[in-house]
FIKOLZA-1660 file (N, C-alpha, C; in steps of 0.1 Angstrom, whole numbers, plus 5000, padded with zeros to 4 digits):
% residues 223
   i   px   py   pz ch aa at
   1 1651 0898 3322  A  M  N
   1 1646 0911 3329  A  M CA
   1 1642 0902 3338  A  M  C
   2 1650 0899 3347  A  P  N
   2 1646 0888 3362  A  P CA
   2 1635 0896 3370  A  P  C
   3 1626 0888 3375  A  L  N
   3 1616 0888 3380  A  L CA
   3 1617 0886 3398  A  L  C
   4 1620 0892 3407  A  N  N
   4 1626 0886 3418  A  N CA
   4 1613 0891 3427  A  N  C
   5 1604 0883 3429  A  P  N
   5 1590 0884 3442  A  P CA
   5 1596 0882 3454  A  P  C
   6 1595 0892 3464  A  E  N
   6 1599 0889 3479  A  E CA
   6 1586 0880 3485  A  E  C
   7 1592 0868 3493  A  K  N
   7 1580 0859 3498  A  K CA
   7 1579 0868 3514  A  K  C
   8 1569 0860 3522  A  G  N
   8 1571 0865 3538  A  G CA
   8 1560 0878 3541  A  G  C
   9 1557 0887 3527  A  V  N
   9 1550 0902 3533  A  V CA
   9 1536 0897 3526  A  V  C
  10 1529 0904 3531  A  K  N
  10 1517 0909 3528  A  K CA
  10 1516 0911 3517  A  K  C
  11 1521 0926 3510  A  D  N
  11 1520 0930 3500  A  D CA
  11 1530 0925 3490  A  D  C
  12 1527 0925 3478  A  C  N
  12 1535 0918 3464  A  C CA
  12 1542 0929 3462  A  C  C
  13 1559 0922 3465  A  Q  N
  13 1566 0933 3459  A  Q CA
  13 1577 0925 3449  A  Q  C
  14 1580 0931 3437  A  A  N
  14 1589 0929 3430  A  A CA
  14 1599 0934 3423  A  A  C
  15 1613 0934 3416  A  T  N
  15 1619 0940 3412  A  T CA
  15 1623 0938 3394  A  T  C
  16 1623 0947 3387  A  L  N
  16 1623 0945 3374  A  L CA
  16 1637 0949 3370  A  L  C
  17 1646 0943 3361  A  K  N
  17 1658 0945 3359  A  K CA
  17 1657 0942 3346  A  K  C
  18 1664 0959 3340  A  I  N
  18 1665 0956 3326  A  I CA
  18 1678 0960 3323  A  I  C
  19 1686 0948 3316  A  P  N
  19 1700 0956 3312  A  P CA
  19 1703 0964 3299  A  P  C
  20 1711 0974 3300  A  F  N
  20 1717 0976 3283  A  F CA
  20 1732 0974 3278  A  F  C
  21 1733 0980 3271  A  A  N
  21 1747 0976 3261  A  A CA
  21 1760 0986 3270  A  A  C
  22 1757 0994 3276  A  S  N
  22 1764 1003 3280  A  S CA
  22 1758 1014 3291  A  S  C
  23 1764 1020 3298  A  D  N
  23 1761 1033 3308  A  D CA
  23 1752 1045 3302  A  D  C
  24 1757 1048 3291  A  R  N
  24 1751 1057 3281  A  R CA
  24 1735 1054 3274  A  R  C
  25 1737 1041 3274  A  H  N
  25 1723 1038 3266  A  H CA
  25 1715 1037 3278  A  H  C
  26 1716 1032 3291  A  A  N
  26 1711 1033 3302  A  A CA
  26 1706 1046 3305  A  A  C
  27 1715 1054 3308  A  E  N
  27 1711 1069 3313  A  E CA
  27 1700 1074 3302  A  E  C
  28 1701 1073 3291  A  I  N
  28 1693 1077 3278  A  I CA
  28 1679 1074 3283  A  I  C
  29 1678 1058 3285  A  A  N
  29 1662 1050 3287  A  A CA
  29 1663 1055 3300  A  A  C
  30 1668 1062 3313  A  Y  N
  30 1661 1062 3323  A  Y CA
  30 1656 1075 3322  A  Y  C
  31 1668 1085 3315  A  R  N
  31 1659 1100 3311  A  R CA
  31 1643 1102 3305  A  R  C
  32 1645 1090 3297  A  V  N
  32 1631 1092 3287  A  V CA
  32 1620 1085 3299  A  V  C
  33 1619 1075 3304  A  L  N
  33 1611 1070 3316  A  L CA
  33 1609 1073 3323  A  L  C
  34 1617 1087 3334  A  K  N
  34 1616 1090 3342  A  K CA
  34 1608 1102 3340  A  K  C
  35 1608 1108 3326  A  V  N
  35 1601 1120 3325  A  V CA
  35 1584 1119 3324  A  V  C
  36 1583 1106 3316  A  D  N
  36 1567 1102 3313  A  D CA
  36 1559 1098 3326  A  D  C
  37 1552 1101 3326  A  Q  N
  37 1543 1100 3339  A  Q CA
  37 1537 1090 3335  A  Q  C
  38 1535 1076 3347  A  E  N
  38 1531 1061 3346  A  E CA
  38 1517 1069 3350  A  E  C
  39 1507 1057 3344  A  P  N
  39 1489 1058 3348  A  P CA
  39 1489 1056 3360  A  P  C
  40 1481 1063 3367  A  R  N
  40 1481 1061 3381  A  R CA
  40 1466 1045 3382  A  R  C
  41 1477 1035 3389  A  R  N
  41 1468 1026 3392  A  R CA
  41 1462 1026 3410  A  R  C
  42 1458 1015 3414  A  N  N
  42 1454 1015 3427  A  N CA
  42 1465 1012 3434  A  N  C
  43 1470 1021 3444  A  F  N
  43 1481 1017 3456  A  F CA
  43 1491 1010 3447  A  F  C
  44 1496 1012 3435  A  V  N
  44 1506 1004 3430  A  V CA
  44 1520 1016 3430  A  V  C
  45 1529 1013 3440  A  Q  N
  45 1540 1020 3436  A  Q CA
  45 1551 1017 3431  A  Q  C
  46 1557 1026 3425  A  K  N
  46 1568 1025 3414  A  K CA
  46 1579 1034 3421  A  K  C
  47 1593 1030 3414  A  N  N
  47 1602 1039 3417  A  N CA
  47 1615 1037 3409  A  N  C
  48 1614 1042 3395  A  I  N
  48 1624 1035 3390  A  I CA
  48 1641 1044 3393  A  I  C
  49 1653 1037 3393  A  C  N
  49 1663 1040 3393  A  C CA
  49 1673 1033 3385  A  C  C
  50 1685 1038 3385  A  L  N
  50 1696 1036 3376  A  L CA
  50 1707 1031 3382  A  L  C
  51 1709 1017 3381  A  V  N
  51 1720 1009 3386  A  V CA
  51 1731 1008 3377  A  V  C
  52 1745 1012 3375  A  D  N
  52 1754 1012 3364  A  D CA
  52 1748 1008 3353  A  D  C
  53 1749 0997 3344  A  D  N
  53 1742 0997 3329  A  D CA
  53 1729 0992 3332  A  D  C
  54 1720 0990 3341  A  C  N
  54 1710 0987 3339  A  C CA
  54 1698 0997 3346  A  C  C
  55 1686 0994 3344  A  I  N
  55 1679 1001 3350  A  I CA
  55 1668 0994 3357  A  I  C
  56 1663 0994 3374  A  E  N
  56 1656 0988 3381  A  E CA
  56 1641 0994 3385  A  E  C
  57 1633 0984 3386  A  Q  N
  57 1623 0988 3387  A  Q CA
  57 1614 0982 3400  A  Q  C
  58 1616 0986 3413  A  P  N
  58 1610 0978 3424  A  P CA
  58 1593 0983 3421  A  P  C
  59 1583 0974 3425  A  I  N
  59 1574 0973 3425  A  I CA
  59 1565 0970 3435  A  I  C
  60 1557 0979 3443  A  T  N
  60 1552 0971 3454  A  T CA
  60 1536 0976 3450  A  T  C
  61 1524 0965 3458  A  M  N
  61 1510 0962 3450  A  M CA
  61 1505 0954 3463  A  M  C
  62 1495 0958 3469  A  P  N
  62 1489 0955 3479  A  P CA
  62 1485 0941 3473  A  P  C
  63 1482 0928 3483  A  E  N
  63 1474 0917 3478  A  E CA
  63 1458 0921 3474  A  E  C
  64 1455 0915 3464  A  H  N
  64 1441 0917 3462  A  H CA
  64 1435 0904 3464  A  H  C
  65 1428 0903 3479  A  T  N
  65 1417 0895 3481  A  T CA
  65 1406 0902 3491  A  T  C
  66 1394 0896 3484  A  P  N
  66 1389 0888 3479  A  P CA
  66 1390 0902 3464  A  P  C
  67 1387 0910 3465  A  A  N
  67 1384 0922 3456  A  A CA
  67 1398 0934 3458  A  A  C
  68 1403 0941 3446  A  P  N
  68 1415 0950 3445  A  P CA
  68 1411 0961 3460  A  P  C
  69 1400 0965 3462  A  T  N
  69 1396 0973 3476  A  T CA
  69 1384 0971 3481  A  T  C
  70 1385 0973 3496  A  P  N
  70 1371 0973 3501  A  P CA
  70 1362 0983 3492  A  P  C
  71 1367 0993 3490  A  A  N
  71 1359 1007 3487  A  A CA
  71 1352 1001 3473  A  A  C
  72 1361 0998 3464  A  R  N
  72 1356 0995 3452  A  R CA
  72 1346 0982 3453  A  R  C
  73 1349 0972 3461  A  A  N
  73 1339 0961 3462  A  A CA
  73 1324 0965 3462  A  A  C
  74 1322 0976 3474  A  V  N
  74 1312 0982 3475  A  V CA
  74 1306 0991 3468  A  V  C
  75 1313 0998 3464  A  Y  N
  75 1308 1006 3450  A  Y CA
  75 1303 0999 3442  A  Y  C
  76 1310 0991 3438  A  G  N
  76 1309 0977 3427  A  G CA
  76 1291 0974 3428  A  G  C
  77 1292 0971 3443  A  Y  N
  77 1281 0962 3442  A  Y CA
  77 1265 0973 3446  A  Y  C
  78 1270 0983 3447  A  A  N
  78 1262 0994 3449  A  A CA
  78 1251 1000 3438  A  A  C
  79 1269 0999 3425  A  F  N
  79 1261 1003 3415  A  F CA
  79 1250 0990 3406  A  F  C
  80 1256 0978 3410  A  Y  N
  80 1250 0968 3403  A  Y CA
  80 1234 0963 3413  A  Y  C
  81 1229 0968 3421  A  L  N
  81 1219 0973 3425  A  L CA
  81 1213 0983 3422  A  L  C
  82 1217 0993 3419  A  L  N
  82 1210 1002 3415  A  L CA
  82 1209 1002 3399  A  L  C
  83 1217 0996 3392  A  T  N
  83 1213 0993 3377  A  T CA
  83 1201 0981 3375  A  T  C
  84 1203 0970 3384  A  L  N
  84 1191 0961 3383  A  L CA
  84 1177 0968 3389  A  L  C
  85 1179 0975 3403  A  T  N
  85 1166 0986 3404  A  T CA
  85 1162 0992 3391  A  T  C
  86 1168 0998 3384  A  L  N
  86 1163 1006 3376  A  L CA
  86 1159 1000 3362  A  L  C
  87 1165 0989 3360  A  F  N
  87 1161 0977 3349  A  F CA
  87 1146 0970 3351  A  F  C
  88 1147 0968 3364  A  V  N
  88 1131 0962 3368  A  V CA
  88 1120 0976 3366  A  V  C
  89 1121 0990 3370  A  L  N
  89 1113 1000 3371  A  L CA
  89 1107 1001 3356  A  L  C
  90 1121 1000 3346  A  Y  N
  90 1117 1002 3330  A  Y CA
  90 1110 0988 3324  A  Y  C
  91 1114 0979 3329  A  V  N
  91 1104 0965 3322  A  V CA
  91 1088 0965 3328  A  V  C
  92 1084 0968 3341  A  L  N
  92 1075 0977 3349  A  L CA
  92 1069 0983 3342  A  L  C
  93 1077 0992 3338  A  W  N
  93 1066 1010 3329  A  W CA
  93 1066 1007 3315  A  W  C
  94 1076 0994 3308  A  A  N
  94 1069 0993 3297  A  A CA
  94 1058 0982 3290  A  A  C
  95 1057 0975 3303  A  F  N
  95 1047 0962 3297  A  F CA
  95 1034 0966 3310  A  F  C
  96 1034 0971 3321  A  L  N
  96 1024 0973 3327  A  L CA
  96 1012 0980 3324  A  L  C
  97 1001 0973 3324  A  P  N
  97 0987 0983 3317  A  P CA
  97 0984 0995 3324  A  P  C
  98 0994 1004 3327  A  A  N
  98 0990 1018 3340  A  A CA
  98 0980 1024 3335  A  A  C
  99 0968 1024 3325  A  K  N
  99 0956 1025 3326  A  K CA
  99 0951 1016 3333  A  K  C
 100 0949 1009 3332  A  A  N
 100 0939 0996 3337  A  A CA
 100 0942 0995 3354  A  A  C
 101 0953 0996 3358  A  L  N
 101 0955 1000 3373  A  L CA
 101 0955 1012 3378  A  L  C
 102 0952 1025 3370  A  G  N
 102 0949 1033 3372  A  G CA
 102 0963 1042 3375  A  G  C
 103 0973 1043 3370  A  L  N
 103 0985 1049 3371  A  L CA
 103 0985 1058 3361  A  L  C
 104 0976 1071 3364  A  S  N
 104 0977 1078 3350  A  S CA
 104 0990 1088 3349  A  S  C
 105 0999 1088 3362  A  Y  N
 105 1007 1098 3364  A  Y CA
 105 1021 1095 3359  A  Y  C
 106 1022 1081 3353  A  L  N
 106 1031 1078 3344  A  L CA
 106 1033 1079 3332  A  L  C
 107 1046 1081 3329  A  P  N
 107 1047 1088 3314  A  P CA
 107 1042 1082 3303  A  P  C
 108 1039 1084 3290  A  D  N
 108 1033 1075 3281  A  D CA
 108 1044 1067 3274  A  D  C
 109 1037 1054 3271  A  K  N
 109 1049 1045 3270  A  K CA
 109 1057 1045 3259  A  K  C
 110 1054 1052 3253  A  Y  N
 110 1057 1058 3238  A  Y CA
 110 1072 1063 3245  A  Y  C
 111 1079 1067 3252  A  F  N
 111 1089 1073 3257  A  F CA
 111 1098 1059 3260  A  F  C
 112 1089 1049 3265  A  A  N
 112 1100 1033 3268  A  A CA
 112 1104 1031 3254  A  A  C
 113 1099 1034 3243  A  V  N
 113 1108 1028 3232  A  V CA
 113 1114 1042 3226  A  V  C
 114 1111 1052 3227  A  L  N
 114 1120 1062 3224  A  L CA
 114 1133 1064 3233  A  L  C
 115 1135 1065 3241  A  L  N
 115 1145 1069 3249  A  L CA
 115 1158 1060 3248  A  L  C
 116 1155 1047 3248  A  P  N
 116 1167 1039 3245  A  P CA
 116 1172 1040 3233  A  P  C
 117 1165 1044 3221  A  M  N
 117 1168 1048 3211  A  M CA
 117 1177 1061 3208  A  M  C
 118 1172 1071 3214  A  L  N
 118 1181 1082 3218  A  L CA
 118 1191 1080 3224  A  L  C
 119 1193 1072 3233  A  V  N
 119 1207 1069 3237  A  V CA
 119 1217 1061 3230  A  V  C
 120 1211 1049 3222  A  L  N
 120 1219 1044 3214  A  L CA
 120 1221 1055 3202  A  L  C
 121 1216 1063 3199  A  V  N
 121 1217 1071 3186  A  V CA
 121 1231 1083 3190  A  V  C
 122 1229 1088 3205  A  G  N
 122 1237 1095 3206  A  G CA
 122 1250 1088 3212  A  G  C
 123 1249 1076 3218  A  L  N
 123 1265 1071 3218  A  L CA
 123 1271 1067 3205  A  L  C
 124 1262 1060 3195  A  S  N
 124 1268 1060 3182  A  S CA
 124 1274 1074 3172  A  S  C
 125 1266 1085 3178  A  F  N
 125 1270 1096 3172  A  F CA
 125 1286 1097 3180  A  F  C
 126 1285 1097 3188  A  F  N
 126 1297 1102 3199  A  F CA
 126 1310 1094 3191  A  F  C
 127 1305 1077 3192  A  A  N
 127 1318 1069 3190  A  A CA
 127 1322 1069 3178  A  A  C
 128 1314 1072 3167  A  F  N
 128 1318 1076 3151  A  F CA
 128 1325 1089 3149  A  F  C
 129 1319 1097 3154  A  F  N
 129 1322 1111 3150  A  F CA
 129 1327 1123 3161  A  F  C
 130 1325 1122 3175  A  I  N
 130 1329 1134 3184  A  I CA
 130 1340 1126 3189  A  I  C
 131 1342 1114 3194  A  Y  N
 131 1354 1113 3197  A  Y CA
 131 1365 1108 3189  A  Y  C
 132 1364 1105 3176  A  P  N
 132 1370 1109 3168  A  P CA
 132 1380 1120 3165  A  P  C
 133 1369 1131 3163  A  A  N
 133 1367 1143 3161  A  A CA
 133 1380 1150 3173  A  A  C
 134 1375 1146 3188  A  I  N
 134 1386 1148 3196  A  I CA
 134 1398 1148 3195  A  I  C
 135 1403 1131 3191  A  N  N
 135 1414 1129 3192  A  N CA
 135 1419 1133 3179  A  N  C
 136 1415 1138 3168  A  M  N
 136 1421 1145 3156  A  M CA
 136 1423 1158 3163  A  M  C
 137 1415 1165 3169  A  S  N
 137 1423 1181 3174  A  S CA
 137 1431 1177 3182  A  S  C
 138 1431 1171 3190  A  L  N
 138 1446 1169 3197  A  L CA
 138 1458 1163 3190  A  L  C
 139 1456 1157 3177  A  T  N
 139 1470 1150 3174  A  T CA
 139 1475 1164 3170  A  T  C
 140 1489 1166 3173  A  P  N
 140 1497 1175 3166  A  P CA
 140 1504 1176 3151  A  P  C
 141 1500 1186 3141  A  D  N
 141 1502 1183 3124  A  D CA
 141 1515 1178 3121  A  D  C
 142 1516 1169 3113  A  K  N
 142 1528 1161 3110  A  K CA
 142 1542 1171 3107  A  K  C
 143 1536 1184 3106  A  D  N
 143 1547 1191 3106  A  D CA
 143 1552 1199 3117  A  D  C
 144 1545 1196 3128  A  E  N
 144 1550 1201 3140  A  E CA
 144 1559 1193 3146  A  E  C
 145 1566 1204 3155  A  M  N
 145 1579 1195 3161  A  M CA
 145 1575 1185 3172  A  M  C
 146 1564 1191 3177  A  A  N
 146 1559 1181 3185  A  A CA
 146 1552 1167 3184  A  A  C
 147 1551 1166 3173  A  S  N
 147 1553 1150 3164  A  S CA
 147 1565 1145 3163  A  S  C
 148 1572 1147 3164  A  V  N
 148 1588 1140 3168  A  V CA
 148 1596 1145 3177  A  V  C
 149 1591 1154 3188  A  V  N
 149 1601 1159 3200  A  V CA
 149 1590 1154 3212  A  V  C
 150 1594 1146 3224  A  D  N
 150 1589 1147 3232  A  D CA
 150 1586 1162 3241  A  D  C
 151 1575 1169 3240  A  I  N
 151 1578 1182 3251  A  I CA
 151 1580 1183 3263  A  I  C
 152 1574 1170 3271  A  K  N
 152 1576 1168 3286  A  K CA
 152 1591 1169 3285  A  K  C
 153 1597 1162 3278  A  L  N
 153 1611 1161 3283  A  L CA
 153 1622 1172 3281  A  L  C
 154 1616 1181 3273  A  L  N
 154 1620 1195 3271  A  L CA
 154 1615 1203 3285  A  L  C
 155 1604 1198 3290  A  L  N
 155 1601 1210 3303  A  L CA
 155 1606 1201 3317  A  L  C
 156 1617 1194 3314  A  K  N
 156 1625 1184 3327  A  K CA
 156 1632 1197 3336  A  K  C
 157 1624 1199 3347  A  G  N
 157 1631 1206 3358  A  G CA
 157 1627 1221 3353  A  G  C
 158 1620 1225 3347  A  S  N
 158 1613 1241 3344  A  S CA
 158 1600 1238 3355  A  S  C
 159 1593 1254 3354  A  E  N
 159 1584 1253 3363  A  E CA
 159 1572 1251 3358  A  E  C
 160 1571 1250 3343  A  K  N
 160 1556 1247 3336  A  K CA
 160 1554 1230 3336  A  K  C
 161 1545 1226 3339  A  N  N
 161 1542 1213 3339  A  N CA
 161 1538 1207 3327  A  N  C
 162 1529 1217 3320  A  S  N
 162 1526 1207 3302  A  S CA
 162 1520 1225 3296  A  S  C
 163 1521 1219 3283  A  V  N
 163 1518 1229 3274  A  V CA
 163 1509 1220 3264  A  V  C
 164 1502 1233 3255  A  N  N
 164 1495 1226 3245  A  N CA
 164 1502 1226 3230  A  N  C
 165 1513 1234 3229  A  S  N
 165 1517 1231 3217  A  S CA
 165 1531 1234 3218  A  S  C
 166 1542 1235 3207  A  W  N
 166 1556 1233 3207  A  W CA
 166 1559 1248 3207  A  W  C
 167 1549 1257 3205  A  Q  N
 167 1551 1271 3200  A  Q CA
 167 1549 1279 3214  A  Q  C
 168 1546 1276 3226  A  E  N
 168 1545 1280 3239  A  E CA
 168 1558 1279 3247  A  E  C
 169 1566 1269 3241  A  I  N
 169 1582 1266 3248  A  I CA
 169 1593 1265 3242  A  I  C
 170 1589 1273 3228  A  Q  N
 170 1600 1272 3220  A  Q CA
 170 1608 1283 3221  A  Q  C
 171 1607 1297 3225  A  E  N
 171 1609 1305 3226  A  E CA
 171 1617 1310 3240  A  E  C
 172 1611 1300 3251  A  K  N
 172 1618 1299 3263  A  K CA
 172 1626 1289 3262  A  K  C
 173 1628 1280 3261  A  L  N
 173 1638 1268 3258  A  L CA
 173 1645 1276 3246  A  L  C
 174 1648 1285 3240  A  K  N
 174 1656 1288 3230  A  K CA
 174 1675 1287 3240  A  K  C
 175 1680 1279 3234  A  P  N
 175 1699 1279 3237  A  P CA
 175 1702 1297 3234  A  P  C
 176 1710 1300 3250  A  V  N
 176 1712 1312 3250  A  V CA
 176 1730 1311 3252  A  V  C
 177 1739 1318 3241  A  K  N
 177 1753 1315 3244  A  K CA
 177 1756 1328 3256  A  K  C
 178 1766 1322 3263  A  R  N
 178 1771 1334 3271  A  R CA
 178 1785 1332 3272  A  R  C
 179 1795 1346 3276  A  N  N
 179 1808 1342 3273  A  N CA
 179 1814 1340 3287  A  N  C
 180 1818 1331 3292  A  L  N
 180 1825 1331 3309  A  L CA
 180 1839 1332 3306  A  L  C
 181 1848 1339 3316  A  K  N
 181 1861 1342 3319  A  K CA
 181 1868 1328 3318  A  K  C
 182 1862 1318 3328  A  N  N
 182 1871 1304 3332  A  N CA
 182 1868 1300 3319  A  N  C
 183 1855 1293 3318  A  T  N
 183 1848 1282 3311  A  T CA
 183 1848 1286 3296  A  T  C
 184 1850 1296 3288  A  G  N
 184 1848 1304 3278  A  G CA
 184 1833 1301 3275  A  G  C
 185 1831 1300 3257  A  T  N
 185 1815 1300 3255  A  T CA
 185 1808 1288 3262  A  T  C
 186 1794 1286 3266  A  V  N
 186 1788 1278 3270  A  V CA
 186 1774 1282 3264  A  V  C
 187 1766 1274 3266  A  I  N
 187 1751 1275 3260  A  I CA
 187 1744 1273 3272  A  I  C
 188 1734 1282 3279  A  S  N
 188 1726 1280 3293  A  S CA
 188 1715 1275 3281  A  S  C
 189 1703 1269 3293  A  N  N
 189 1691 1267 3290  A  N CA
 189 1692 1261 3285  A  N  C
 190 1700 1246 3282  A  C  N
 190 1698 1238 3275  A  C CA
 190 1690 1222 3284  A  C  C
 191 1682 1216 3277  A  K  N
 191 1676 1208 3287  A  K CA
 191 1678 1196 3283  A  K  C
 192 1687 1192 3272  A  F  N
 192 1695 1184 3266  A  F CA
 192 1707 1175 3276  A  F  C
 193 1712 1187 3282  A  C  N
 193 1725 1184 3287  A  C CA
 193 1723 1186 3302  A  C  C
 194 1729 1179 3311  A  S  N
 194 1730 1182 3325  A  S CA
 194 1745 1189 3331  A  S  C
 195 1743 1203 3336  A  G  N
 195 1752 1210 3336  A  G CA
 195 1757 1218 3324  A  G  C
 196 1767 1220 3324  A  T  N
 196 1774 1230 3310  A  T CA
 196 1768 1221 3298  A  T  C
 197 1765 1228 3289  A  H  N
 197 1763 1221 3276  A  H CA
 197 1777 1219 3267  A  H  C
 198 1776 1210 3261  A  R  N
 198 1789 1204 3249  A  R CA
 198 1785 1194 3242  A  R  C
 199 1793 1192 3229  A  L  N
 199 1786 1183 3221  A  L CA
 199 1794 1171 3226  A  L  C
 200 1784 1162 3226  A  P  N
 200 1789 1146 3229  A  P CA
 200 1797 1140 3220  A  P  C
 201 1808 1133 3228  A  K  N
 201 1815 1126 3216  A  K CA
 201 1808 1118 3210  A  K  C
 202 1819 1109 3201  A  A  N
 202 1812 1103 3189  A  A CA
 202 1811 1090 3196  A  A  C
 203 1816 1085 3208  A  S  N
 203 1813 1070 3218  A  S CA
 203 1803 1072 3222  A  S  C
 204 1800 1087 3226  A  D  N
 204 1787 1087 3233  A  D CA
 204 1773 1087 3231  A  D  C
 205 1775 1094 3217  A  Q  N
 205 1762 1094 3208  A  Q CA
 205 1755 1085 3205  A  Q  C
 206 1740 1086 3204  A  I  N
 206 1730 1075 3202  A  I CA
 206 1735 1067 3189  A  I  C
 207 1731 1054 3188  A  D  N
 207 1733 1046 3179  A  D CA
 207 1723 1053 3167  A  D  C
 208 1726 1048 3152  A  T  N
 208 1716 1049 3140  A  T CA
 208 1705 1041 3145  A  T  C
 209 1692 1047 3143  A  V  N
 209 1682 1037 3141  A  V CA
 209 1681 1030 3134  A  V  C
 210 1678 1015 3136  A  H  N
 210 1677 1004 3127  A  H CA
 210 1671 0990 3138  A  H  C
 211 1663 0982 3128  A  F  N
 211 1657 0975 3135  A  F CA
 211 1665 0960 3144  A  F  C
 212 1663 0960 3156  A  M  N
 212 1669 0953 3164  A  M CA
 212 1668 0937 3161  A  M  C
 213 1677 0930 3161  A  D  N
 213 1677 0917 3159  A  D CA
 213 1670 0909 3167  A  D  C
 214 1664 0902 3162  A  L  N
 214 1657 0893 3173  A  L CA
 214 1661 0885 3185  A  L  C
 215 1673 0875 3178  A  T  N
 215 1681 0870 3185  A  T CA
 215 1687 0875 3195  A  T  C
 216 1695 0891 3195  A  E  N
 216 1698 0901 3204  A  E CA
 216 1689 0905 3213  A  E  C
 217 1679 0907 3210  A  M  N
 217 1665 0910 3216  A  M CA
 217 1663 0899 3230  A  M  C
 218 1662 0885 3224  A  N  N
 218 1662 0873 3234  A  N CA
 218 1668 0874 3241  A  N  C
 219 1685 0874 3238  A  N  N
 219 1693 0874 3247  A  N CA
 219 1695 0883 3259  A  N  C
 220 1690 0896 3253  A  C  N
 220 1691 0905 3265  A  C CA
 220 1679 0906 3276  A  C  C
 221 1665 0899 3267  A  L  N
 221 1652 0894 3276  A  L CA
 221 1654 0883 3286  A  L  C
 222 1659 0873 3279  A  F  N
 222 1659 0858 3287  A  F CA
 222 1667 0852 3291  A  F  C
 223 1681 0856 3287  A  N  N
 223 1692 0853 3290  A  N CA
 223 1697 0857 3303  A  N  C
% end
């Protein structure tokens, strides 16, 4: 996968090229990567493209000096000052003799110890109970088709952008046989094929799942 940065420009530009064994393998990988949404990053522009038996990924990213963006630097500095100010006020509230100074309107010092404890207990409860429970509720059951099939791949080209379960799109994506005069029997509403549905040839089918040889991987990546 050669990485070719272009010099002489302010933005950092590079092209990531991934070779495959055949055009068919490259097309399959291209369709999968095209469907999956890339996490949003600050001003990073990507546009994957298919070139023969390779996948090329041009990447454009602005130069990060001295900070990623001016707005991020300003917000970070403001948040730092706010945190430092609140910490100083908390220390003064906890250790200054409020009654001797005549500050009777301040909360009782009991809360100076109670509030941090409540925050720590709440964070611990969220980290060990609530957050794992949310992940478990969003994980599909092992018997559901969504655990082995990428639902977004089935939604490619359709009006819906997201679904909560496999059952929502199972009926909508069910292939329907239609008889045509010129082409014979075809299957419409099939998201796995481009155009008319057909059974792939033996040479076009995906290879059996197996562990790839480390030598072959190194040759493809670094040779």
